C-alpha positions as CSV (number, residue, x, y, z in Angstrom):
1,X,127.4,-48.7,-99.3
2,X,124.0,-48.0,-97.5
3,X,122.2,-51.4,-98.5
4,X,118.8,-50.6,-96.8
5,X,118.5,-47.6,-99.3
6,X,119.7,-49.7,-102.4
7,X,117.2,-52.1,-101.5
8,X,114.3,-49.8,-101.4
9,X,115.1,-48.3,-104.6
10,X,115.3,-51.3,-106.4
11,X,112.2,-52.6,-105.4
12,X,110.9,-49.3,-106.6
13,X,112.5,-50.4,-109.7
14,X,110.8,-54.1,-109.6
15,X,107.4,-52.3,-109.2
16,X,107.8,-50.3,-112.0
17,X,108.8,-53.0,-114.5
18,X,105.8,-54.9,-113.2
19,X,103.8,-52.2,-113.7
20,X,104.6,-51.8,-117.1
21,X,103.7,-55.2,-118.1
22,X,100.2,-54.6,-117.5
23,X,99.9,-52.6,-120.8
24,X,100.5,-55.9,-122.7
25,X,97.5,-57.4,-121.7
26,X,94.8,-55.7,-123.8
27,X,96.8,-56.9,-126.8
28,X,95.9,-60.5,-125.8
29,X,91.7,-59.5,-126.8
30,X,90.4,-60.6,-130.1
31,X,90.3,-57.8,-132.8
32,X,92.6,-55.7,-130.9
33,X,96.2,-57.5,-132.2
34,X,96.1,-57.8,-135.9
35,X,98.7,-57.3,-138.4
36,X,98.9,-55.2,-141.3
37,X,98.2,-57.6,-144.5
38,X,98.2,-60.6,-142.5
39,X,96.3,-63.6,-144.0
40,X,94.5,-64.1,-140.7
41,X,93.4,-60.6,-139.8
42,X,93.9,-61.4,-135.9
43,X,93.7,-63.7,-132.9
44,X,89.9,-64.9,-132.5
45,X,89.9,-65.8,-128.8
46,X,91.5,-64.4,-125.9
47,X,95.2,-65.6,-125.5
48,X,94.8,-67.0,-121.8
49,X,98.0,-68.5,-121.8
50,X,99.7,-64.9,-122.3
51,X,97.6,-63.2,-119.8
52,X,98.5,-65.9,-117.3
53,X,102.1,-65.4,-117.9
54,X,102.1,-61.7,-117.9
55,X,99.8,-61.9,-114.5
56,X,102.1,-64.1,-113.2
57,X,105.2,-62.0,-113.9
58,X,103.7,-58.7,-112.5
59,X,103.0,-60.8,-109.2
60,X,106.8,-62.3,-109.1
61,X,107.7,-58.3,-109.9
62,X,105.5,-56.7,-107.1
63,X,106.2,-59.1,-104.5
64,X,109.7,-59.2,-104.9
65,X,109.7,-55.4,-105.0
66,X,107.6,-55.4,-102.0
67,X,110.0,-57.4,-100.2
68,X,113.0,-55.1,-101.1
69,X,110.9,-51.8,-100.2
70,X,110.3,-53.5,-96.8
71,X,113.7,-54.4,-96.4
72,X,114.8,-50.9,-97.0
73,X,111.9,-49.3,-95.4
74,X,114.1,-47.5,-92.6
75,X,116.2,-45.6,-95.2
76,X,113.5,-43.5,-96.2
77,X,114.9,-39.9,-96.3
78,X,118.7,-41.3,-96.3
79,X,121.1,-39.4,-98.8
80,X,121.8,-40.9,-102.1
81,X,125.4,-40.5,-102.8
82,X,127.4,-41.6,-105.8
83,X,128.3,-45.0,-105.1
84,X,124.6,-46.1,-104.4
85,X,123.2,-44.2,-107.8
86,X,126.0,-46.3,-109.6
87,X,124.9,-49.5,-107.7
88,X,121.1,-48.5,-108.7
89,X,121.8,-48.1,-112.2
90,X,123.7,-51.3,-112.7
91,X,121.6,-53.8,-110.6
92,X,118.5,-52.0,-112.1
93,X,119.7,-53.6,-115.4
94,X,120.1,-56.9,-114.1
95,X,117.1,-56.9,-112.4
96,X,115.1,-56.0,-115.5
97,X,116.9,-58.5,-117.5
98,X,115.5,-61.5,-115.0
99,X,112.4,-60.0,-114.5
100,X,111.7,-59.1,-118.1
101,X,112.3,-62.6,-118.9
102,X,109.3,-64.1,-117.1
103,X,106.5,-63.4,-119.5
104,X,108.5,-65.4,-122.3
105,X,109.4,-68.4,-119.9
106,X,105.8,-68.2,-118.2
107,X,104.1,-68.2,-121.7
108,X,106.3,-71.0,-123.0
109,X,107.3,-69.0,-126.2
110,X,108.5,-71.3,-128.7
111,X,112.0,-70.5,-130.0
112,X,111.1,-73.4,-132.8
113,X,108.0,-75.5,-133.2
114,X,107.4,-77.4,-129.9
115,X,110.8,-76.0,-128.5
116,X,109.9,-73.4,-125.5
117,X,112.7,-71.0,-124.7
118,X,114.9,-71.7,-121.8
119,X,115.4,-69.2,-119.1
120,X,118.7,-68.0,-120.6
121,X,117.0,-67.6,-123.8
122,X,114.2,-65.5,-122.0
123,X,117.1,-63.0,-120.5
124,X,118.4,-63.0,-124.0
125,X,115.2,-61.5,-125.5
126,X,114.4,-59.4,-122.4
127,X,117.9,-57.7,-122.3
128,X,118.2,-57.5,-126.2
129,X,114.7,-55.3,-125.8
130,X,115.7,-53.3,-122.7
131,X,119.3,-52.6,-124.0
132,X,117.6,-51.7,-127.5
133,X,119.7,-54.3,-129.2
134,X,117.2,-55.9,-131.3
135,X,119.1,-59.2,-131.7
136,X,116.4,-62.2,-131.4
137,X,116.4,-66.1,-130.8
138,X,112.8,-66.3,-131.8
139,X,112.5,-67.9,-135.4
140,X,108.7,-67.3,-136.1
141,X,107.4,-64.3,-134.9
142,X,104.1,-64.6,-137.2
143,X,103.1,-67.4,-135.6
144,X,100.5,-66.4,-132.5
145,X,100.9,-70.1,-131.4
146,X,104.7,-70.0,-131.0
147,X,104.7,-66.2,-130.1
148,X,101.5,-64.8,-128.3
149,X,100.3,-61.3,-129.7
150,X,100.6,-60.0,-126.1
151,X,104.1,-61.7,-125.6
152,X,105.2,-60.0,-128.8
153,X,104.1,-56.5,-127.8
154,X,105.7,-57.0,-124.4
155,X,108.8,-57.6,-126.4
156,X,108.3,-54.3,-128.1
157,X,107.6,-52.7,-124.7
158,X,110.9,-53.4,-123.3
159,X,112.4,-51.0,-126.5
160,X,110.2,-48.3,-125.2
161,X,111.4,-48.8,-121.6
162,X,114.8,-49.2,-122.4
163,X,114.9,-46.5,-125.0
164,X,114.1,-44.1,-122.4
165,X,116.0,-45.5,-120.0
166,X,114.8,-47.2,-116.7
167,X,116.5,-44.9,-114.4
168,X,115.6,-41.8,-116.5
169,X,111.9,-42.9,-115.8
170,X,112.8,-43.6,-112.0
171,X,114.4,-40.0,-111.6
172,X,111.6,-38.1,-113.4
173,X,108.9,-40.0,-111.4
174,X,110.8,-39.8,-108.3
175,X,113.4,-37.1,-108.5
176,X,116.2,-38.3,-106.1
177,X,117.7,-34.7,-105.7
178,X,121.5,-34.4,-106.4
179,X,122.2,-37.9,-107.1
180,X,120.0,-38.0,-110.1
181,X,122.8,-36.5,-111.8
182,X,125.0,-39.5,-111.4
183,X,122.2,-41.9,-112.2
184,X,121.5,-39.9,-115.4
185,X,125.2,-39.9,-116.3
186,X,125.3,-43.4,-115.8
187,X,122.3,-44.3,-117.8
188,X,122.7,-42.1,-120.6
189,X,126.5,-42.4,-121.3
190,X,128.9,-40.7,-123.7
191,X,130.9,-37.4,-123.1
192,X,128.2,-34.6,-123.4
193,X,128.9,-31.0,-124.5
194,X,125.6,-29.3,-123.8
195,X,125.0,-28.5,-119.9
196,X,122.1,-29.9,-118.0
197,X,119.1,-27.9,-116.7
198,X,119.6,-27.3,-113.1
199,X,117.1,-29.7,-111.7
200,X,117.7,-33.2,-112.9
201,X,113.9,-34.1,-112.4
202,X,113.1,-31.3,-115.0
203,X,115.7,-32.7,-117.1
204,X,114.6,-36.4,-117.2
205,X,110.9,-34.9,-118.0
206,X,112.3,-33.4,-120.9
207,X,114.0,-36.2,-122.3
208,X,110.8,-38.3,-121.7
209,X,108.6,-35.4,-123.4
210,X,110.4,-35.5,-126.4
211,X,110.8,-39.1,-126.6
212,X,107.0,-39.7,-125.9
213,X,105.9,-36.8,-128.2
214,X,108.4,-38.4,-131.3
215,X,107.2,-42.2,-130.7
216,X,103.3,-40.6,-130.8
217,X,103.8,-38.8,-134.0
218,X,105.8,-42.0,-135.9
219,X,102.8,-44.0,-134.7
220,X,100.3,-41.8,-136.3
221,X,102.4,-41.4,-139.6
222,X,102.9,-45.2,-139.8
223,X,98.9,-45.4,-139.3
224,X,98.5,-43.1,-142.2
225,X,101.1,-45.3,-144.4
226,X,98.8,-48.3,-144.0
227,X,100.3,-50.1,-140.8
228,X,98.1,-51.7,-138.5
229,X,97.6,-50.1,-135.1
230,X,99.7,-53.3,-133.7
231,X,102.5,-52.8,-136.2
232,X,102.3,-49.3,-135.9
233,X,102.7,-49.0,-132.1
234,X,105.6,-52.1,-132.1
235,X,107.6,-50.3,-135.2
236,X,107.4,-47.1,-133.5
237,X,108.7,-48.5,-130.3
238,X,111.5,-50.3,-132.1
239,X,112.5,-46.9,-134.0
240,X,112.7,-44.3,-131.8
241,X,114.3,-46.8,-128.9
242,X,116.9,-47.6,-132.0
243,X,116.0,-51.2,-131.0
244,X,114.7,-53.0,-134.2
245,X,112.3,-55.6,-132.7
246,X,109.6,-56.0,-135.8
247,X,106.5,-58.3,-135.7
248,X,107.5,-59.6,-138.9
249,X,110.1,-62.0,-139.6
250,X,111.2,-60.0,-142.7
251,X,111.3,-56.8,-140.3
252,X,110.5,-53.7,-142.5
253,X,111.1,-55.3,-145.5
254,X,107.8,-57.0,-145.2
255,X,105.9,-53.6,-146.1
256,X,108.2,-53.0,-148.9
257,X,107.1,-49.5,-148.8
258,X,109.4,-46.5,-150.0
259,X,107.4,-44.3,-147.9
260,X,107.5,-46.2,-144.5
261,X,111.2,-46.9,-145.2
262,X,112.1,-43.1,-145.6
263,X,109.9,-42.1,-142.6
264,X,112.2,-44.8,-140.6
265,X,115.1,-43.2,-141.9
266,X,114.2,-39.5,-140.6
267,X,113.2,-40.9,-137.2
268,X,116.2,-43.0,-137.1
269,X,118.1,-40.3,-137.4
270,X,116.2,-38.0,-134.9
271,X,116.8,-41.0,-132.2
272,X,120.5,-41.0,-132.8
273,X,120.8,-37.4,-131.8
274,X,121.7,-35.9,-128.5
275,X,118.0,-35.3,-126.7
276,X,119.5,-32.4,-125.0
277,X,120.3,-30.9,-128.3
278,X,116.9,-31.6,-129.5
279,X,115.4,-30.2,-126.7
280,X,117.7,-26.7,-127.0
281,X,117.0,-26.4,-130.6
282,X,113.3,-26.8,-130.0
283,X,112.8,-24.1,-127.4
284,X,115.8,-22.0,-128.1
285,X,117.2,-22.2,-131.6
286,X,117.2,-24.7,-134.4
287,X,120.8,-23.3,-135.4
288,X,122.2,-25.0,-132.5
289,X,121.5,-28.4,-134.0
290,X,123.7,-27.4,-137.3
291,X,126.4,-25.7,-135.0
292,X,126.8,-28.8,-133.3
293,X,130.2,-30.6,-134.1
294,X,129.0,-33.9,-133.4
295,X,125.5,-33.6,-135.1
296,X,127.8,-32.6,-138.3
297,X,130.0,-35.5,-138.3
298,X,127.0,-37.7,-137.5
299,X,125.3,-36.9,-140.8
300,X,128.9,-36.4,-142.6
301,X,129.4,-40.0,-141.8
302,X,125.8,-40.8,-143.1
303,X,126.2,-39.2,-146.5
304,X,129.5,-40.3,-147.3
305,X,129.3,-44.0,-146.7
306,X,125.7,-44.1,-148.3
307,X,127.4,-42.4,-151.2
308,X,130.3,-45.1,-151.4
309,X,127.9,-48.0,-150.7
310,X,125.6,-46.7,-153.8
311,X,128.7,-46.7,-156.3
312,X,130.1,-49.9,-155.2
313,X,126.5,-51.8,-154.8
314,X,125.7,-50.4,-158.3
315,X,129.2,-51.6,-159.7
316,X,128.9,-54.8,-158.2
317,X,125.1,-55.3,-159.3
318,X,123.9,-56.1,-155.4
319,X,120.3,-56.7,-155.0
320,X,118.4,-53.7,-154.7
321,X,121.0,-51.4,-156.7
322,X,119.6,-51.7,-160.0
323,X,118.4,-48.1,-160.0
324,X,119.8,-45.2,-158.7
325,X,116.5,-44.5,-156.4
326,X,116.4,-47.9,-154.9
327,X,120.3,-47.6,-154.5
328,X,119.8,-44.6,-152.3
329,X,116.7,-45.9,-150.6
330,X,118.4,-49.3,-149.4
331,X,122.0,-48.0,-148.8
332,X,120.8,-44.8,-147.0
333,X,118.4,-47.0,-144.7
334,X,120.9,-49.6,-144.0
335,X,123.4,-47.3,-143.1
336,X,121.5,-45.2,-140.8
337,X,120.1,-48.3,-139.1
338,X,123.2,-49.7,-138.3
339,X,124.9,-46.1,-137.2
340,X,121.9,-45.5,-135.0
341,X,122.2,-49.2,-133.8
342,X,118.4,-49.7,-134.4
343,X,119.3,-52.9,-136.9
344,X,116.1,-52.6,-138.8
345,X,116.6,-54.3,-142.3
346,X,114.8,-54.0,-145.6
347,X,117.0,-56.5,-147.5
348,X,119.7,-59.0,-147.0
349,X,122.8,-56.7,-146.6
350,X,124.9,-60.2,-145.9
351,X,124.8,-60.4,-149.6
352,X,126.2,-57.3,-150.5
353,X,129.9,-56.9,-152.0
354,X,132.5,-57.0,-149.6
355,X,133.2,-53.2,-149.3
356,X,129.5,-52.8,-148.3
357,X,129.5,-55.7,-145.7
358,X,132.8,-54.3,-144.6
359,X,131.8,-51.0,-144.0
360,X,128.9,-51.9,-142.3
361,X,130.7,-54.0,-139.6
362,X,133.1,-50.9,-139.0
363,X,130.1,-48.8,-138.5
364,X,128.7,-50.9,-135.7
365,X,131.7,-49.1,-133.6
366,X,130.5,-45.8,-134.2
367,X,127.0,-45.6,-133.1
368,X,124.6,-42.4,-132.5
369,X,125.4,-39.3,-130.4
370,X,125.9,-38.9,-126.9
371,X,122.9,-38.6,-125.0
372,X,120.8,-40.3,-127.4
373,X,119.1,-43.7,-127.4
374,X,121.4,-44.8,-129.7
375,X,124.6,-47.4,-128.6
376,X,128.0,-47.9,-129.9
377,X,131.1,-45.9,-128.9
378,X,129.2,-42.7,-129.9
379,X,130.1,-40.0,-132.6
380,X,131.9,-37.5,-130.1
381,X,134.1,-40.1,-129.0
382,X,135.2,-40.6,-132.4
383,X,135.8,-36.8,-132.9
384,X,137.8,-36.4,-129.5
385,X,140.0,-39.6,-130.5
386,X,140.8,-38.0,-133.6
387,X,141.7,-34.8,-132.1
388,X,143.8,-36.3,-129.5
389,X,145.9,-38.3,-131.7
390,X,146.4,-35.3,-133.7
391,X,147.4,-33.5,-130.5
392,X,149.8,-36.2,-129.7
393,X,151.6,-36.5,-132.9
394,X,152.1,-32.7,-132.8
395,X,153.7,-33.1,-129.1
396,X,156.1,-35.7,-130.5
397,X,157.8,-32.9,-132.7
398,X,156.9,-30.1,-130.7
399,X,157.0,-31.1,-127.0
400,X,157.0,-27.8,-125.8
401,X,153.8,-26.6,-127.3
402,X,150.9,-26.9,-125.0
403,X,147.4,-27.1,-126.8
404,X,143.9,-27.8,-125.1
405,X,141.6,-30.6,-126.3
406,X,139.1,-28.1,-128.3
407,X,135.5,-28.9,-129.3
408,X,133.8,-26.4,-132.1
409,X,137.0,-24.2,-131.5
410,X,136.4,-23.8,-127.8
411,X,138.2,-25.8,-125.0
412,X,136.4,-28.6,-123.7
413,X,135.7,-28.4,-119.9
414,X,136.8,-31.7,-118.8
415,X,140.5,-31.8,-120.0
416,X,140.5,-35.2,-118.5
417,X,138.9,-36.7,-121.4
418,X,142.4,-36.5,-123.3
419,X,143.0,-39.5,-121.0
420,X,139.5,-41.2,-120.4
421,X,138.7,-41.5,-124.2
422,X,141.5,-43.4,-125.3
423,X,141.4,-45.7,-122.3
424,X,137.6,-46.3,-123.2
425,X,138.2,-47.2,-126.6
426,X,141.1,-49.8,-125.2
427,X,138.6,-51.0,-122.9
428,X,136.1,-51.7,-125.8
429,X,138.8,-53.3,-128.0
430,X,139.8,-55.5,-124.8
431,X,136.1,-56.4,-124.2
432,X,135.5,-57.2,-128.3
433,X,138.9,-59.2,-128.6
434,X,138.3,-61.2,-125.3
435,X,134.5,-62.2,-126.1
436,X,135.6,-62.8,-129.7
437,X,138.3,-65.4,-128.8
438,X,136.0,-66.8,-126.2
439,X,133.2,-67.5,-128.6
440,X,135.5,-69.1,-131.2
441,X,137.0,-71.4,-128.7
442,X,134.0,-72.6,-126.9
443,X,130.8,-72.2,-129.5
444,X,130.7,-75.9,-130.9
445,X,130.8,-76.3,-134.8
446,X,127.2,-77.6,-134.9
447,X,126.1,-73.7,-134.7
448,X,127.2,-73.7,-138.4
449,X,125.3,-77.2,-138.9
450,X,124.3,-75.9,-142.4
451,X,127.3,-75.6,-143.9
452,X,128.7,-78.9,-142.2
453,X,125.6,-80.7,-143.9
454,X,126.9,-78.8,-147.1
455,X,130.3,-80.3,-146.7
456,X,129.2,-83.8,-146.3
457,X,126.4,-83.4,-149.1
458,X,128.8,-82.2,-151.5
459,X,131.5,-84.8,-150.8
460,X,128.9,-87.8,-151.2
461,X,128.3,-86.1,-154.4
462,X,131.9,-86.5,-155.5
463,X,131.9,-89.8,-154.3
464,X,129.1,-90.9,-156.4
465,X,130.2,-89.0,-159.6
466,X,134.0,-90.6,-159.3
467,X,134.2,-93.0,-156.9
468,X,138.2,-92.8,-157.4
469,X,138.2,-89.0,-156.4
470,X,139.8,-88.0,-153.4
471,X,137.0,-86.4,-151.7
472,X,139.0,-85.9,-148.5
473,X,140.5,-83.1,-150.2
474,X,137.0,-81.0,-151.0
475,X,136.2,-82.0,-147.3
476,X,139.0,-80.5,-145.8
477,X,138.6,-77.3,-148.1
478,X,135.2,-76.8,-147.5
479,X,135.8,-77.5,-143.7
480,X,138.4,-74.7,-143.7
481,X,136.0,-72.4,-145.4
482,X,133.5,-72.8,-143.0
483,X,136.2,-72.0,-140.2
484,X,137.0,-68.6,-142.0
485,X,133.2,-68.0,-141.8
486,X,133.2,-69.1,-137.7
487,X,135.7,-66.5,-137.4
488,X,133.8,-63.7,-139.1
489,X,130.4,-64.6,-137.8
490,X,131.4,-64.5,-134.1
491,X,133.4,-61.4,-134.9
492,X,130.2,-59.7,-136.0
493,X,128.0,-61.4,-133.3
494,X,130.2,-60.0,-130.8
495,X,130.2,-56.5,-132.2
496,X,126.6,-56.5,-133.1
497,X,125.5,-57.4,-129.4
498,X,128.4,-54.9,-127.7
499,X,127.2,-52.2,-129.8
500,X,123.6,-52.9,-129.6
501,X,123.1,-53.2,-133.4
502,X,121.2,-56.5,-133.5
503,X,121.8,-58.6,-136.6
504,X,125.4,-59.0,-137.9
505,X,126.7,-61.2,-140.7
506,X,126.6,-64.9,-141.6
507,X,124.6,-66.9,-139.4
508,X,123.6,-63.7,-137.3
509,X,122.6,-61.8,-140.7
510,X,119.5,-59.9,-141.2
511,X,117.6,-62.7,-142.5
512,X,118.7,-65.1,-139.5
513,X,119.0,-64.7,-135.8
514,X,120.9,-65.9,-132.7
515,X,119.0,-69.2,-131.9
516,X,121.6,-71.5,-133.4
517,X,124.3,-70.3,-130.6
518,X,124.7,-72.6,-127.7
519,X,123.2,-71.4,-124.1
520,X,126.8,-70.4,-123.0
521,X,127.0,-68.4,-126.3
522,X,123.4,-66.5,-126.0
523,X,124.5,-66.0,-121.9
524,X,127.7,-64.0,-123.3
525,X,125.6,-62.2,-125.5
526,X,123.3,-60.9,-122.4
527,X,126.4,-59.6,-120.5
528,X,128.2,-57.8,-123.9
529,X,124.2,-56.1,-124.7
530,X,124.2,-54.7,-120.8
531,X,127.7,-53.7,-121.2
532,X,126.9,-51.7,-124.5
533,X,123.8,-50.1,-123.0
534,X,125.1,-48.8,-119.9
535,X,128.4,-46.9,-119.5
536,X,130.8,-49.9,-119.2
537,X,132.5,-48.9,-116.1
538,X,129.0,-48.6,-114.4
539,X,128.7,-52.3,-114.9
540,X,132.1,-53.3,-114.3
541,X,132.4,-51.4,-111.1
542,X,129.9,-54.1,-109.8
543,X,132.5,-56.7,-110.0
544,X,134.8,-55.1,-107.7
545,X,134.7,-56.1,-104.0
546,X,135.9,-52.7,-102.6
547,X,133.1,-51.1,-104.4
548,X,130.7,-52.7,-101.9
549,X,132.3,-52.1,-98.7
550,X,130.6,-50.0,-96.4
551,X,133.2,-47.5,-95.8
């Protein structure tokens, strides 16, 4: 491991992160930061606390980056091999989490009135932004005294940087020669089918160009549809990055606009599409998009599941499913939001029927297409896993038949996928189960405090109504119900963070957040969000002592 080269490259990443914070400063000015339809059009004075926090964070990033660059100055011109490239990717995300947390911490952003965020909660918010998860611990986004406009803009900016990929931006600007390929693969996980362009720097610029172009188009459309510039930019970043951070407590549901909802659906679908495929469809032939196996499955899942949710939603008379048009709008939006791992909400899907809730929970493990800004396991892995299962079942009764793993009628270039895909599924399943068990074991019951208070209140009412009644039976039954909720809530919280969804079920539902979890639980979620955003192996390899040996 060339540690000096590693220091120099990570130092450049620190400076880039610090420099990106400067773009949030203008939003501290009166008149520029205003929200659509707000009673108070915007701030009346400069948000000096936010300005000081951002400038202090920039100073820390630049100073720390300069120290690292100076430490590795003698490595200029040294070759960057795959091991160093993987280390740069993994450690860049660790640095982004820590440095990106500084604006929240320095500004004393409040999680609740009079309760500033801790540094762990600041890291949670930063990692949720960079990993494009969209989970939050902030309870009131609409009060500038609790969350300054400029800090709220930085929060959305982390989506823009994370969606593009810190390392993709790094490769686009600096190139890094042949090692850029290893860095790009680690940054944009998932088995890919389309070959990249010969020069990885050109590939990175192509991704960046499509991503920035779609962001600009979406922001313009949002403005035409009535959003303020502040809301349009923040929600544009959250949509194309498949992140889901909003500037309103009710998310996109605040606008209650069918036009905005359908616009967001279209751009979420584009954001969940393989960017290489978008590039080739744009500059070669649009038919490439419709011939692609993964993209057809991706649209098929959206269409079939939306239809089923409409059927059961109308049958159970769920909120918003009164007419077919409203059912189509809300079901399609939520299905696309979850499969692309965006996490925006237009209503409380936690109050849907069990089929709808269960379907969305399972959909969290699907994700978008490989090479997209979406998280999750990726659609292509599910397609290949299904094909691998068929081959293995056939091998049981036809052991002498040898068939290659095919995709789109042609054998896959990497036949090792037949082994690596099941291993990846087992690894994700193992991480999910272990994290779930840790959470249900160590997370205190006070997280479900509202339910415990309800138990006590119901028992007291029973005692007052009938002093001779056995209220302990009711207490025990209600407590068992609360424990059942804890099992499901913890499972959905782990799934939502590991797959970069954001909102889950129960205490982490679309109308709630992660503020009630303990500091240890939030730290676990930070780790899970990082694992979900970057290729799992690129993060886990950092924990192996052999990886850090010089030879």
